[in-house]
Structures are given as C-alpha cells and as structure tokens.
C-alpha positions as CSV (number, residue, x, y, z in Angstrom):
1,M,-15.9,-21.2,17.6
2,T,-13.3,-23.9,18.6
3,D,-9.8,-23.8,19.4
4,I,-7.1,-25.5,17.4
5,S,-4.1,-27.8,18.6
6,R,-0.6,-26.8,17.9
7,H,-0.5,-29.7,15.6
8,D,-3.2,-29.0,13.3
9,A,-1.8,-25.2,13.0
10,A,1.3,-26.6,12.2
11,G,-0.2,-28.4,9.4
12,I,-2.1,-25.8,7.8
13,L,0.4,-23.1,8.2
14,T,2.8,-25.5,6.3
15,G,0.3,-27.0,3.8
16,Q,-1.2,-23.7,2.8
17,A,2.2,-21.2,3.4
18,S,2.3,-20.7,-0.4
19,Y,-1.0,-19.8,-0.6
20,L,-1.0,-17.5,2.4
21,I,2.1,-15.5,1.3
22,G,0.7,-15.5,-2.2
23,V,-2.4,-13.6,-1.1
24,A,-0.2,-11.7,1.2
25,A,2.0,-10.6,-1.4
26,R,-1.0,-8.9,-3.6
27,A,-0.3,-5.7,-1.4
28,P,0.6,-2.4,-2.6
29,S,4.6,-1.2,-2.3
30,L,6.3,1.6,-3.1
31,H,7.3,1.1,-6.5
32,N,6.2,-2.2,-6.6
33,T,9.4,-3.3,-4.6
34,Q,7.8,-5.8,-2.7
35,P,10.2,-5.7,0.2
36,W,8.9,-8.5,2.2
37,L,10.4,-11.8,3.3
38,F,8.2,-14.7,5.3
39,K,9.7,-17.2,7.6
40,V,7.4,-20.4,7.9
41,G,7.5,-22.3,11.3
42,R,5.6,-24.8,12.9
43,A,3.4,-22.6,14.7
44,S,3.5,-19.1,12.9
45,I,4.5,-17.2,9.9
46,E,6.8,-14.3,10.3
47,L,7.0,-11.2,8.5
48,Y,10.5,-9.0,8.0
49,A,11.5,-6.4,5.5
50,D,13.7,-7.2,3.0
51,T,16.1,-4.7,3.5
52,R,18.1,-5.2,0.1
53,R,14.8,-3.4,-1.5
54,Q,14.8,-0.5,0.6
55,L,14.8,3.0,-1.6
56,T,17.7,5.2,-0.9
57,A,14.5,7.8,-0.8
58,D,13.6,5.9,2.4
59,P,16.4,5.6,4.4
60,D,14.6,5.3,7.6
61,G,12.6,2.4,6.3
62,R,9.6,4.0,6.8
63,E,7.7,3.3,3.0
64,M,9.3,0.0,3.2
65,V,7.6,-0.7,6.6
66,I,4.4,0.8,5.5
67,S,4.6,-1.6,2.3
68,C,5.1,-4.7,5.0
69,G,2.2,-3.5,6.8
70,A,0.0,-3.8,3.9
71,A,1.6,-7.2,3.4
72,L,0.4,-8.2,7.0
73,Y,-3.3,-6.8,6.1
74,G,-3.2,-9.5,3.5
75,L,-2.0,-12.5,5.4
76,R,-4.4,-11.7,8.1
77,L,-7.3,-11.6,5.4
78,A,-5.8,-14.9,3.7
79,V,-6.0,-16.6,7.1
80,R,-9.6,-15.5,7.5
81,S,-10.3,-17.0,4.1
82,L,-9.4,-20.7,5.8
83,G,-11.8,-20.3,8.5
84,F,-9.3,-18.9,11.2
85,Q,-8.8,-15.7,13.2
86,P,-5.4,-14.7,12.7
87,D,-3.5,-14.4,16.1
88,V,-0.9,-11.5,15.4
89,Q,1.9,-10.2,17.6
90,I,3.8,-6.8,16.4
91,L,7.5,-6.3,16.7
92,P,7.4,-9.4,18.8
93,E,10.9,-10.5,20.9
94,S,13.3,-12.6,19.1
95,A,16.2,-14.2,19.9
96,G,17.8,-13.3,16.1
97,R,16.7,-11.0,14.0
98,R,13.3,-9.1,15.1
99,P,10.5,-9.8,12.8
100,L,8.1,-6.9,11.9
101,A,5.1,-9.4,12.9
102,R,4.3,-13.0,13.7
103,V,1.4,-14.4,13.0
104,R,-0.3,-17.6,14.2
105,L,-3.7,-19.4,13.8
106,G,-6.1,-18.4,16.4
107,R,-9.7,-19.8,17.1
108,A,-11.6,-21.2,14.2
109,E,-14.3,-19.0,13.0
110,P,-16.0,-18.6,9.5
111,M,-15.1,-15.8,7.4
112,T,-17.9,-12.9,7.2
113,A,-19.6,-11.6,4.3
114,D,-18.0,-8.7,4.6
115,E,-14.4,-10.1,4.8
116,R,-15.1,-12.4,1.5
117,T,-16.1,-9.0,-0.2
118,M,-12.6,-7.5,0.5
119,F,-10.9,-11.1,0.1
120,M,-12.6,-11.3,-3.4
121,A,-11.0,-8.0,-4.3
122,V,-7.5,-8.9,-4.0
123,P,-7.0,-10.3,-7.4
124,H,-8.1,-6.6,-9.1
125,R,-6.8,-4.2,-6.4
126,Y,-4.5,-1.9,-7.9
127,T,-2.5,1.1,-7.8
128,H,-4.2,3.6,-10.3
129,R,-1.9,6.4,-12.3
130,G,-4.2,7.1,-15.1
131,A,-7.5,9.3,-15.6
132,F,-10.8,8.4,-13.4
133,E,-14.1,8.4,-14.6
134,C,-16.3,11.5,-13.9
135,G,-18.8,11.5,-11.2
136,P,-18.6,11.0,-7.2
137,L,-17.6,7.9,-5.1
138,P,-20.3,5.5,-4.6
139,A,-22.6,6.9,-1.9
140,G,-21.4,6.1,1.8
141,L,-18.1,4.4,0.6
142,L,-15.9,7.5,1.8
143,T,-17.5,6.9,5.2
144,R,-17.4,3.2,5.3
145,L,-13.5,3.8,4.0
146,Q,-12.8,6.3,6.9
147,G,-14.2,3.5,9.3
148,D,-11.9,0.9,8.0
149,V,-8.9,2.8,8.5
150,L,-10.3,3.7,12.1
151,A,-10.5,0.1,12.9
152,E,-6.6,-0.4,12.3
153,G,-5.6,2.3,14.6
154,A,-5.4,5.2,12.0
155,T,-7.1,8.2,10.5
156,L,-8.2,8.8,7.0
157,T,-8.9,12.8,6.5
158,K,-10.6,13.9,3.5
159,I,-8.4,17.1,1.8
160,D,-11.6,19.3,0.8
161,P,-11.0,22.2,-2.1
162,G,-9.9,25.2,-1.2
163,A,-6.7,26.8,-0.2
164,A,-5.1,24.4,1.7
165,R,-5.1,21.8,-1.0
166,Q,-4.0,24.0,-3.6
167,E,-1.3,24.7,-1.0
168,L,-0.5,21.1,-0.7
169,I,-0.3,20.5,-4.3
170,A,2.1,23.3,-4.5
171,T,3.9,21.6,-1.9
172,I,4.4,18.5,-3.6
173,A,5.2,19.8,-6.8
174,A,7.8,21.5,-5.2
175,S,9.3,18.5,-3.7
176,A,8.9,16.6,-7.1
177,R,10.9,19.0,-8.8
178,R,13.7,18.7,-6.3
179,Q,13.5,14.9,-6.4
180,D,13.4,14.9,-10.3
181,R,16.7,16.8,-10.4
182,D,18.4,14.2,-8.2
183,P,20.3,12.2,-10.0
184,Q,20.2,9.4,-7.3
185,S,16.6,9.8,-7.0
186,R,16.2,9.7,-11.2
187,A,18.4,6.5,-11.5
188,E,16.3,4.8,-8.8
189,T,12.8,5.6,-10.6
190,E,14.8,4.5,-13.8
191,M,15.6,1.1,-12.4
192,W,12.0,0.5,-10.7
193,S,10.5,1.4,-13.9
194,R,9.9,-1.4,-16.6
195,E,9.8,-0.9,-20.4
196,A,6.6,-2.5,-22.2
197,A,8.6,-5.7,-23.2
198,S,9.6,-6.3,-19.6
199,R,9.1,-9.9,-18.0
200,A,10.0,-8.3,-14.9
201,R,7.8,-9.6,-11.9
202,D,8.4,-6.4,-9.8
203,G,8.7,-2.8,-10.5
204,V,6.3,-0.6,-12.2
205,P,5.3,-1.7,-15.6
206,A,5.0,0.8,-18.5
207,R,1.4,0.0,-18.8
208,A,0.7,1.4,-15.4
209,F,1.9,4.9,-15.7
210,P,1.9,7.7,-18.5
211,A,4.2,9.1,-21.1
212,A,3.9,12.5,-19.7
213,S,3.5,13.8,-16.0
214,R,1.3,16.7,-16.5
215,R,-0.1,19.0,-13.9
216,K,-4.0,19.6,-13.8
217,S,-5.1,22.3,-11.2
218,G,-7.0,20.2,-8.3
219,R,-4.8,17.1,-8.5
220,L,-1.9,15.9,-6.6
221,P,1.3,15.7,-9.1
222,Q,2.0,12.2,-9.5
223,R,5.5,10.6,-9.5
224,D,7.0,10.5,-12.8
225,F,8.1,7.3,-13.8
226,D,8.6,7.9,-17.5
227,L,11.5,10.7,-17.1
228,G,11.2,11.7,-20.6
229,R,11.7,8.3,-22.2
230,G,8.5,7.9,-23.7
231,L,7.7,4.6,-22.3
232,G,4.4,5.1,-20.4
233,L,1.3,3.6,-21.9
234,L,-1.5,5.1,-20.0
235,P,-3.4,8.2,-21.3
236,A,-2.5,11.1,-19.3
237,G,-5.1,14.0,-17.9
238,G,-8.9,13.5,-17.1
239,P,-11.0,14.7,-14.5
240,V,-10.2,15.6,-11.2
241,P,-10.6,12.7,-8.3
242,P,-13.6,13.3,-6.3
243,V,-11.7,12.7,-2.9
244,T,-8.3,13.5,-1.9
245,A,-7.3,12.1,1.5
246,A,-4.5,11.6,3.9
247,L,-3.9,8.6,5.9
248,V,-2.7,9.7,9.5
249,T,-1.2,8.0,12.5
250,R,-0.9,9.5,15.8
251,G,2.7,8.6,16.2
252,D,5.6,8.2,13.6
253,A,7.7,5.0,14.6
254,Q,7.7,1.5,13.5
255,E,4.5,0.6,15.0
256,D,2.7,3.4,13.3
257,W,4.1,2.5,9.7
258,L,2.9,-1.2,10.5
259,R,-0.5,0.3,11.5
260,A,-0.7,2.9,8.4
261,G,0.1,-0.3,5.8
262,Q,-2.7,-2.5,7.4
263,A,-5.0,0.5,7.0
264,L,-4.3,1.3,3.4
265,H,-4.5,-1.9,2.3
266,R,-8.0,-2.6,4.1
267,L,-9.2,0.8,2.4
268,L,-7.9,0.1,-0.6
269,L,-9.7,-3.5,-0.9
270,R,-13.0,-2.0,0.5
271,A,-12.7,0.7,-2.4
272,A,-11.9,-2.0,-5.3
273,S,-14.7,-3.8,-4.2
274,Q,-16.5,-1.1,-5.7
275,W,-14.6,-0.3,-8.6
276,V,-12.8,2.5,-6.6
277,F,-9.2,2.9,-7.3
278,A,-6.6,5.2,-5.3
279,S,-3.7,7.0,-6.5
280,L,-1.1,7.4,-4.1
281,N,1.5,10.1,-3.6
282,T,4.4,9.4,-1.2
283,Q,6.9,11.8,-2.6
284,P,6.6,14.5,-0.6
285,L,6.2,12.5,2.4
286,E,9.8,10.9,2.1
287,D,11.5,14.3,3.5
288,I,10.8,14.3,7.5
289,T,10.3,18.1,7.3
290,I,7.8,18.4,4.6
291,R,6.0,15.3,6.3
292,A,5.8,18.0,9.6
293,L,5.1,21.0,7.1
294,I,1.9,18.8,5.5
295,R,0.6,18.0,8.9
296,D,1.0,21.5,10.5
297,R,-0.8,23.3,7.6
298,L,-3.5,21.0,6.6
299,A,-4.3,20.6,10.6
300,L,-3.9,16.9,10.6
301,P,-4.3,14.9,13.8
302,G,-0.8,13.0,13.5
303,S,1.8,12.2,11.2
304,P,0.5,11.9,7.3
305,Q,1.8,8.8,6.2
306,M,0.2,8.6,2.6
307,L,-1.7,11.1,0.2
308,L,-4.5,9.7,-1.9
309,A,-6.5,10.4,-4.9
310,L,-9.9,7.8,-4.9
311,G,-11.7,7.9,-8.1
312,V,-14.0,5.2,-9.8
313,S,-12.4,3.3,-12.8
314,R,-13.9,0.3,-14.8
315,T,-10.6,-1.0,-15.6
316,A,-8.2,-2.9,-13.7
317,H,-4.5,-3.4,-14.5
318,P,-2.7,-5.5,-11.5
319,T,1.0,-5.4,-11.5
320,A,2.9,-8.7,-11.4
321,R,4.1,-10.1,-8.3
322,R,7.2,-12.2,-7.3
323,P,5.6,-15.8,-6.7
324,A,5.4,-17.0,-3.1
325,A,8.5,-19.3,-2.9
326,D,11.1,-16.5,-3.7
327,L,9.5,-14.9,-0.5
328,I,10.1,-17.1,2.0
329,G,13.2,-17.0,3.8
330,P,15.2,-19.5,5.9
C-alpha cells in the first residue's frame, strides 16, 4: 500500500473522470431520472443533486438523495477498479453550494476478488418489473445481502409472509390508488415513461414495464407506468417473489438517505452477480405519514427508505443512461 501524491491524483482524476462518472451513472434512480451532477476538480470529484430532475412527489428530495447515494457507491466502486481506496466525505463543508459528497483518491490498494465480482455486475444490474422465475434465492445470498447493507450503515429486514405483509400490501395498494387518481402524479409518471420507439436516455422505457398493473396476492403492488396507454412490453403476473424486504436506516435525514442509496446499490450489485434482481417500491414511502405507519406496523428498527421484492431472472434489460459529459457541471 502506498500513498499517492497530490499531483498524481489530479492527473488520474481528470484523465479518468468520464470513466468514473460513467460507472457511477449506472446507479438506480427513481423513474430513471438520473438526478446527479458531478464536479471534477484537481483533487476530488464532488457529487451534487440535480434538482431540475426532482419529482413533485418527492418535495423534500428524499428519493433524489437516495438515488445520488446509489451513484456515490458506484463512484466508490469505480475508484476501486483503478486500484485506489476512495476517500469519501459526506456533506462536506463548502464555500459555495454544498455537495452531497466529495471523493478523493486514497491509498493505492488492488481491488479484491469480491469487489471485482460486484464491479462486473454493474453493466447488467437493472430494476426488475416483470415476472421472476420460480424458486428461492441462491443459498446464503440473503444473509450476504444483509451483511452488505449493514456494512453501509443500514439494515435489510425481511418481511415474512403473513398478516404483516398482507397489511403492507393493502397499505401500498391504497397509496397507489390515491396517487394514480392525482392528476399531477399521473402527469409526472407519463412524462418519465417512454414509448417503445423513444430514443431518450433517461426515464422508464416501454420494455421495462408491463401494459397492465395486475394485483396478485403476496406481491407488493408496483407503480403503474402504463396508465392504461398500452405501451408496456413486459408480460405481467408471474410467481410471488421469494423475498420481500425493507431497507431501513436509523434516522431519516439527508445523511441517512445517502447511506440508504449506497446500501441499495451495493446489495443490488451483489444480487445481480447471481442473477437475482429487485423490484423496487417507493410509492407509499413518498408520504411521510405512510412511511411512519409502515415503520410502526412492521416494527422496523428505523425509517423504511425502500421496499424490495427479490427474485431470480435469467434475462437482463438495463435502461439507457445519459453520457458522462452531460453529468459534469461547472
């Protein structure tokens, strides 16, 4: 292990900026809005939220910051792929606009085999909205995912079948019905869902959601991106996913949201390395009252930041990403 000089670090960061940001930008985000911006300096890369892409359903920016936290984990992993430890400051002091994080190159250290496995999953990790295969997760994977989340300062709590999960499903369904009737919410969902022929590099493409949002006992209701338009190309239905879980943080402040995003991306990459993908459910958690209700009714050890259904799928359909050049701010 060796230290890197400030001059060498500047050359690596500026020379590899597009690569580093390109890897970071493969992170998951609400509606695939990709709400992040990066500022490349001589000694660091700073991460900012792109508030122009903030949804009206997310007035406090919680989901936007979770998405940025996921990008931060991707940036950390990209730095590791260059053979350095990332030196990360969360919400650092700044003379101007405050970044969410600042990342510098730390000591030189080769990437581990485990990190390499995670890194190799980056290109085919995606949010799954279709049917899963029958059968359980690979043996030991859930425990490994819980360890990954814990390492990022959060908790992954499995929601077992029974009364609690049925109550959660009912709560989500009621919340979804309210939002689906809200004109502003519908307009925003339409704006971020894409027709099959669209060449957009953000938003949710037609091949990533079904034409009908069907409710099936035992499954968390998914957000309806189709809204009766018949655009979706995924088949609906399928078996009940083997694992339903909640990603939980101790607190519910900006630092917790960043922690949740990093934990989320880490667990999704671990899962994707074994062809396990997640259907992510954020819709009911956008209401702070419903968030507290879910926390209390499930006796969660903190604030729920994401609901997930995990299952096996042998196909991968990653969504498009904006080019790194569009993500670099002044």
